[in-house]
Phi, psi and omega in degrees: 000140180280137178234132180249129176246120184232125181268181183296337180267012179070017172287138186238136174234132184241132181228134175256125175271119185264323189208144175231127178238121177268109180278326177198180180293346182245000183222122180232139178247133179242140172246126183216163176226150175266144177266118179226128181053044179062021177229144175284124183233166172050060176292131183219158170253145176223140180250137178235128182235138175256127181218122179055040177078003179241157182252142179231151182233147179213145175267341184235003182065021179233309180260130187240145175235140179286136177270145174296146179300132182242092181274333182264121185292341182249020179230139178234128178261136178217108180045272183240017180232150173243128181245141167278138182247129177235120182262118175084350180203164174222120178303127183298330181298341180283330188224053182098145185087166180274166186306318184265005179272136177251109181254144175291141179262351179198163177299145180190185182229136178286118180271315183206139173254122188267333185249171177237157175302135180090352181286140175282137178226155176251151178308128180096349177295143176289130180253316179202168177242126181245124176269122179217134180053043177064021178233141175271124181248126175279119178267123188249157179295127180281343183212165169285138178169204182239137176293109184280316183205145175241120185257004184234168175225158181299137181090350182287133175270136185236150173267168176300138176084010181281133177283112183272321189198155174236136175243126180270129184299138180290000000 
């Protein structure tokens, strides 16, 4: 699943989660890659362990660092920056386009359209599924509102920057 990290200055970091392995109830391994210049680069494994109610992270499953407490599910803290986290989608209003416009961030193919024109949606509701780079990405509503227009159809191949759908703010 694609994850977007966007800071207050609109700097964007994109990470694809490829695999999750649950070793035990307290140890999970993730395999991910960073997207750089439209290519997946730097594939890495990371281990996350829960111990005494706190979380620790390791790159080699030997040396561990304590993670800062993460109470907000859509915020990520990193040393001196705060990132908004979007899983599977990125609201177009953050990086070009209007708040309710859903633009493709890379070439892909529409696998399934879940909503209909005129349907009421809540922020985070699944709107459609886009296959890109051999991964199915759930495209979610960036705001509460009504599906104003759908510009794509199932099976359609899209280029980067294509307007797929508009959601009108409630």
